[in-house]
C-alpha positions, -999 to 999 in steps of 0.1 A, spaced: -176 -74 -128 -147 -72 -102 -126 -103 -106 -113 -106 -71 -130 -106 -36 -118 -106 -3 -131 -129 27 -128 -127 61 -115 -161 68 -82 -172 65 -76 -195 34 -53 -226 33 -43 -255 12 -76 -271 25 -99 -246 21 -130 -257 1 -158 -233 6 -157 -195 14 -182 -169 21 -186 -133 12 -201 -111 36 -211 -75 46 -200 -48 21 -184 -74 -1 -215 -97 -5 -235 -65 -13 -213 -53 -38 -210 -88 -58 -246 -92 -57 -259 -56 -60 -235 -39 -83 -216 -68 -99 -247 -88 -104 -229 -121 -97 -252 -153 -100 -249 -190 -92 -225 -202 -115 -203 -172 -116 -164 -178 -113 -139 -151 -97 -110 -153 -76 -109 -146 -37 -82 -137 -13 -79 -133 25 -56 -104 20 -25 -121 35 -12 -139 4 -38 -166 -2 -60 -167 -34 -83 -193 -48 -104 -198 -80 -143 -195 -67 -176 -206 -82 -207 -191 -66 -232 -217 -54 -253 -194 -32 -260 -156 -40 -284 -135 -20 -282 -97 -7 -267 -109 28 -241 -136 16 -224 -152 -13 -214 -190 -9 -187 -202 -31 -170 -236 -37 -132 -232 -41 -105 -247 -62 -67 -245 -67 -60 -225 -33 -25 -212 -34 -2 -189 -15 16 -160 -37 51 -155 -34 65 -128 -17 84 -97 -35 119 -98 -33 119 -63 -25 94 -50 6 85 -14 2 74 9 34 61 43 22 61 73 50 33 96 29 32 131 46 -5 141 50 -14 165 22 -42 190 16 -71 176 -8 -67 141 -19 -32 142 -31 -23 119 1 -49 95 -9 -41 94 -46 -5 84 -35 -18 55 -14 -39 42 -40 -12 43 -66 17 30 -45 -11 1 -35 -14 -8 -68 22 -9 -77 29 -32 -48 40 -11 -15 37 -33 18 34 -8 44 19 28 45 27 52 72 7 83 76 34 109 84 23 140 104 51 164 89 60 200 97 45 214 66 13 190 62 -15 213 59 -40 184 66 -38 174 105 -50 141 121 -58 148 154 -88 136 180 -115 118 158 -97 124 126 -68 98 137 -95 71 137 -113 83 106 -81 91 86 -68 55 92 -100 39 84 -100 60 52 -66 49 41 -74 13 52 -104 11 28 -85 28 -1 -57 3 1 -82 -25 2 -102 -14 -29 -69 -8 -46 -56 -41 -39 -84 -57 -54 -85 -35 -83 -49 -45 -88 -56 -85 -82 -35 -83 -52 -36 -109 -25 -20 -91 1 -35 -59 14 -7 -34 26 -8 -23 63 -18 10 75 1 22 106 -10 48 130 3 82 125 38 87 129 59 121 132 93 124 122 111 110 150 92 77 147 96 70 113 129 47 110 116 32 144 85 21 132 103 -2 107 140 -4 121 148 -32 96 142 -9 65 167 9 46 156 43 46 157 73 19 140 105 15 126 121 -15 144 154 -20 153 175 -51 183 186 -31 196 152 -26 231 147 -39 226 108 -49 200 101 -75 176 72 -68 194 49 -93 231 56 -81 218 51 -44 205 17 -56 235 6 -72 256 11 -41 231 4 -14 240 -35 -16 206 -51 -28 183 -40 3 151 -62 7 132 -36 28 134 0 16 115 30 34 107 59 15 96 93 31 76 115 7 67 153 19 35 173 16 32 199 -12 52 225 6 83 201 8 104 187 36 118 213 62 157 215 66 152 204 102 131 172 91 160 162 65 187 165 94 166 147 119 158 120 92 196 119 82 205 114 119 182 87 121 198 68 92 179 78 62 195 91 32 182 121 11 180 112 -27 168 128 -57 145 118 -85 160 133 -115 137 148 -142 105 168 -133 96 179 -100 67 155 -89 39 161 -67 34 143 -34 7 123 -52 32 109 -76 66 111 -60 62 80 -35 48 60 -67 73 70 -92 101 59 -65 82 26 -60 82 17 -96 117 27 -100 129 6 -72 112 -25 -87 127 -20 -122 162 -15 -108 157 -43 -84 145 -68 -113 111 -71 -96 95 -62 -128 
C-alpha cells in the first residue's frame, strides 16, 4: 500500500478533511485496496502534508479525516536539473532518480546531440510524461513537494530560465572537480546542473554555457551515463552541503 497520496486541494493548518479523486482514488481503492479506517499521509505537492484516516472509500472517491497538517521545511540547497533528452528511457530514469533524491526543477534540454527530439505534439506528450514521472517518484520517496517540469529549452535558454542559480556543466574534461568547485563556490543556495546526452556535450555548447556563466566541472571516478550523472551530482552536492 502506498504511504502517501496527493490531493488536488491546497492544505493548511486549518484542513480537517481531504478527498482523493481521479487516478489517485482509483489507485487507492482498486490497487492498494484501501478501506475505511486505513491510515496514510496526504500531501498537496506544495510542501504541506497531513495524517489521514479513510472515512469513505468507493471507486470514484476516497474521503479522509485529517490530523496534524504541517508544512515541511525547504532544503537549504535547491537543485535545478537541465537534463538532455536521451534515447530509450535514460532521460526518464535520470528524472525519476533526481526526483527521489530531492531535485526542485527539471528542464528538458534539447541538446545538439540528443537523439530524441521533442517537436510538435511530442512537446506536450513529453512534458506530460515527465510530469507523471516526477509525481510518482515523489510519492515513492514520500516527498511533499513535486518538482516542476519546465517547457523544453535549448542551450541559450538554460541559464536564463533560472537566472538566480549558480550553474555547472558536467563534463569529464572539466578542470575542476565537483568537490573543489563547491568548496570555492561560497555556499550557493540554488545550483543548476547541466547533463548532456549519451553522445556528450559538444564543444560549442560548452563554450556557449561558459559564456552564459556556467562552470564545466568533472565527476572524478567512472564516466557515468546520462541516466546516472545528474543523480550522482545531486547526491554529492547534498552531502557536501550538509543536507545529508
